N, C-alpha and C positions, 0 to 999 in steps of 0.2 A: 511615563504617562499616567501612572496611578499615584495618588497622594494619600497621606494619613493612614498608611497600612503598616501593620506590625512587620518587623524585620523577618526575612526568610530564615527558616531553621531546618534542621535535619532530623531531630528527635521527634518521631512522628506517631500520631494517633490516627489509625485508620478507621474511618466511619463507613461501614458497609450498610447501604440502605436497600431494602427489597420492598418494592411497592406491589401490593396485591392486585391493584386495579389493572385493567387492560392497557396495552400500549406503552408500558414502561420497560426499558431494557433491564436485564438481570446479568450481573457480573459475578464471577467466581472470586471469592476472597483471595484464593491462592494466586490467581492471575494478577490481581491488583497489587498484591505483595511483591510479586515478581517484577511488575512494572516499577514499583517504588524502589526496589533494590537496583534495578537497571539504571534508575536515575540518581543513585547514590544516597537515597534516603534510608533511614534506620527506623523501621516500623517496630516500636516497642510495645504498643497496646492496640487492641482492636475492639471496637464496639459494633455489634450488629443490631440493626433496627428494622422492624417490619411496620409498614404503614399502608393504609388503603390508597392514599395519595399524598403528594407533598404538602406540607404546611406552607401557606403563602408567605409567611414572614421569615421562617428559619428552616423550612423543609422538613423538620423533625419534631417540632413542638417544644414548648418551654421546659417541660420536665426533662426531656433528653438533653437539652442544652445545658441544664444544671448538672446533669450526670457527666456530661463531657467536661464541664468546668472543673469538677472534682478530680476526675482522672488526670487532666492536664496539670493541675496544681500538685497532686500527690506524686506524680512521676517526673515532674520537671520537664514536660514536653513543650516544644515550641513550634509545632506545625500540625494542623488538622488536614488530613487527606480524605476527601469525600469521593466515593466511587461513582457518584451520579453527577449530573449537571446541576448547576445552581443559577438562579437569576442573580442579577447584580445586587438587588435588594437583599436577597437571602444571604449572599456572601458577605455583604457589608454588615448585616445585623449579627451574623455569627462572629465576625472579627471584632466588632464593637464589644460584644459580651465576653468572648473568650480571651481577648487580648493576645491572640496568636494569629499568624498568617493561616488563611484557609485556602487550600489548593484543590481544585476540581480534577476529575479524571482527564478532561480536555487539556487543562494546563499542565498536568503531569506528562502527558504524551507530547505536548508541544515542547516541553523542557527536554525530553529525550531526543526528539527530532532535532532540536537546535544544537544539542551537544554532538550528535552523530553526523550532521550534515557536513560534507567535505567539499563537494564541488560547488562552483559558483551558482549553477542552476538550482541545486538542492537548497542552498542557503536562501535564494530568492523565494523558492516555494514555501519554505518554513516561515520566512519573514511575512509573506503574504497571508498565510494562515494566522499568524500571531496578530497582525494588524486587524484582520477581519474579526477575530475574537475580541480584541481590545475595544473595537468600535461599539460592541454591544454591552461593554462593562465600564463605560466612562463614568456613569453616575456615582459610583462608590468613591471615586477619587476626589470629589469636590464637596464632601460633607462639611468641611470647614467654611465653605462659602454659602451653603444652603440657607444659613440663618441671616445672611446679609440681603435683606429684601430691598428692592428699588422703590421708586415712587409708585403711586397708584397707576394701574394699567401698564406698568413696565415690568419686564422680566427681571428676576434677581440676578446678581453678579454671577452666582454659581451657574445659573441656567445659561447665561451668556457665554461663560467660559466653556461649558460643555458643547455649546453650538460651535464655538471656535475650534475646540479640539476635534470635533467630528469633521469639520472642514479640513483641518490640517491632516487628520488621519486619512481622509478620502484622497487628498493629494498624494500622500505617501503610497497609498494603495495603487493609485493610477500609475505613479512613477515605477513602482516595483513590478506591476503587471506589464508595463511597456518593456522594461528590461528583460523580463521573463519571456515575453513573446519573441523578442529578438534572438535570445539564446535558442529557443525552440525552433525558430526558422533555420538557424544554422545547423542544428542537430538533424532537422528534417532533411536537409540537403545531404548530410552524411549518410542518413538512412537510405535515401534513394540510390546513392552510389552502391551501398551494400546490397540492396535488392537487385540491382542490375548485375551484380557479380553472381547472383543465383546460388550463393552458398546458403543452405538452409539455416534458419535461426531457431534454436531450441531454448526455451526459457524455463528456469526453475521457479516454481510457485509453491506456495504453501503457507501454513500458519507460522507466525513468528516463533523462532527457536526450534524449528523442526530439523535443523541441521543442513540447511540448503548450502550455506557457504562452505561448510566442511565437505559436503559432497562435491561442490564445485571445484574445490582445491584438489580433491582426490581424482576427479575425472580429468582435469586439465593440467595436473601437476603444477598448480600455481600456489601462491602463498598470500592470497588476499586475507584481510582481517576476518577472523571468525571468533566468536566468544559465546559462552553459555549464558547469554543474556537476551532479553527481548529487544528487538530492533537493533541488534548488533550491526546489521547491514542496512544502510539507508540508500546509498548511491549504487545504482546498478552497475555491474561490471560485465564486460563481454570479452571472451577469449575464443580463439579458434582451436580446434582439436580434431583428431581423427577418431571416429568411432570404430572404423575398420581400416585396413591398410589403404584403401582407395576411396574412402568416404569422409570428406571433410565437412564439419559443421561449425557454426558459431554458437557457443553456449553462453547464456546470460543468467547471472545471479541477480535476483531482485529483492526488494524489501518484503519482509514477512507481513502476512495479513493479521488482522485482529478483529474480534467481534465488535459490532456497533461502533465503528470508527466515528469520532465526533464530527459534527457537521463542518466545523471550521477547518478540519484536516482533510476532508474528502477530496477537494481539488488538488491539494499538494500530494496526497497519497496516490491519486489516479495518475498524476503526471509521472511519478516514479515508476509506474507500471506500463508506460507506453511500449517498452520492449516486449511486454507480454501480449499486448493487443496486436502487435505486428509479427508475432512468432508464427512459424510453420507448425510447431509442435510444443506442447507443454509437458513438463515433468512435474506432476503434483507430488511434492515430497511431504510425507507424514511421519511423525514420531510414532513408531510402532508400539512404544511402551506407554503412550499417553492413555490415561484412564478414560478420558472423555473423547475418544477418537471419532466416534460417529458425529458428535456435536461439532467438532472441529471441521470435519469433512463438509458438513452442511454449511458452515460459515464460509469456508473457502469457495464453495460452489456459488453461494449468494454473491460474494465479492466478484467472482469471475463474470457473473451475469450482469452486475452493476457496471462493470467497465467494458462490457461488450465482447468478452473473450470466451464465453461459454460454448461457442460453436467450434473452437479450435480443437483439433485432435489432441487427446491427453493420455499420458501414461501414468499410472499410479505407481509410486515408489515409496515403499515402507522402509524407512531408515531406522537406525539404532536397534537393529535386531540383536546385537550383542548384549543389550540390556535385558531383554525378556527371553533370550535363548531360542528365538525362531531361526529356522534353517534358511540359509541364503538360496536364492533361485527365483524361478518364474512360476507362478501358480495362478490360474484363473485370470490371466492377462495382467497380473500385478507383479511387480519386481520387489524382492525382499533383499535389502542390502545393509551393510554397515560401512558408512563412510570412514569412520575412524580406523577400522580394521581392514578396510578395502576388500570387503567380502561382497561377492555378487556383482562387481562392477563390470567385468568382462561380458557377462550375460546381458547386463543393462545396455552396454554399448551396442552389442549386436541387435538387441531388441529395438533400439532407437533407429539404427540403420534400416532395419526391416520395415518399420512403420513409415519412415520418411520416403522410402522407395515407392510406397503405395499411396502416398498423399498427393492429390492433384492441386495444382496452382493455376490461377488464371493468367493467360497470356493473350497478347494481340499479335496477329500475323497478317502481313500485307502481301498479297500475291498479284502478279501481273496476269494479263489475259492469256499469256503463253504457259502459265503454270497449272494447266488443267489436271495433270496427273497428281500433283500435290493436293489440289482441291479434292479430288476423288479419294485420296488416301486419308485425308482428315475426316471425311464423312464415313469412310470404312472403319476408322478407329473410334467413331462415335464420340468425338470430343468437342464438336462444334456447338457452341451456345447461341451464336448469332452471326449472321453474314450481312454486311452492308457494302455499298459501293461508293467510291470517290467520284468526283466530277470527271476525272479522266479515265474512268472505267476500271480502275484497280479494285480488287475485292479485299475487304478488311474482315478478318475472322476473329471473333472472341472465342477462345478455346480453353478447356481445362486439361492440363497435361500433368502426368506423373513425372518424376525426375528422369527416369529412364527414357520415357517417351520424348521428352524435350531434348535430351542429349542425342537421341537417334535422328530426330528431325533435323537438328543442326548439323550433325556429322555427315549423314548420308545424303541429305537433300539440300544442304546449304541454306536452310531457312533462317531468317533473322527473327528471333522471338523478342517481344517487348512485354515486360511485366514486372 
């Protein structure tokens, strides 16, 4: 859908831009380099630039553009990676001057997502994000038609073609969205069946490359793909396991978080985290050896808030303690483990079981007029949130029950719980 652009390359010059003005995101050079490596790019040179705000034509100004041109020519580079967003005009102008492909941070992450997507649903999500991004960057594809002006008071051929492309893109977006909605409805039915089984769902969350998939494999004795790369896991995986001899859970491995996720990827990213928003308990996995651990924790907390999962009970799990020599165990309500060496996992399992036993879940209970003793018991337990009545006189209770309470009501009193 793009035209007149230089060929893609791998020999990369990383342009790191830090704007001094308020409201602009700041990215660590190391993280962008890791993203590039994860996408198979070879970052051979780096140029850091500080500006008060973006230059409207090139985002960095003519002097820095000339400096980039010299570096690219001297080192034989064929790709410029910019760690900030660019307008269509800025990207077009840079490519015209430098004669190499210019890739933004958004396009870099899209590339990684596209390579890692395995399931049909995930591929649709990435396609939707890619189409949405392309819709805002059509202008640069039609530079060869911009000069072909039509008659007076008529739009040029290029402008007409852009309008056509926007229409075609919107049709593709609508089709992709429709297919995605159908897949989600099917998965929603599967999730409702799982909820009715009342097996607690525990989801691993955390910053990308914190070792979630390795921990998932160690806990479930599985062999799902894990790698020391950003976004190695994109499709969520769910496995059943026993945290104690008699306590079964479902454990979900999810895609890693990242700071300032591009707007075009937000919808696709949130969709991969639906297992998180439906979880009974979260395991926030952190790289204990990370130098910017506090900043990463804040970023994860912000993401959980954005997807509506910040109120779900959470256990902090500090992974990779074998790197910094921290002792395994539980301290201050935090678990310290090494997934690769399987240190501290037994304590973590017991801790998960203990937390789940104390977590309440909402249920609906319907009682007949002859169930007065059960009604009194519910109020004695102080679990009733709301009591209403049906037209035939039956009482409907909205209650919050811990796992053990739910089991006791079902086993001893034959109550049917819905939730």
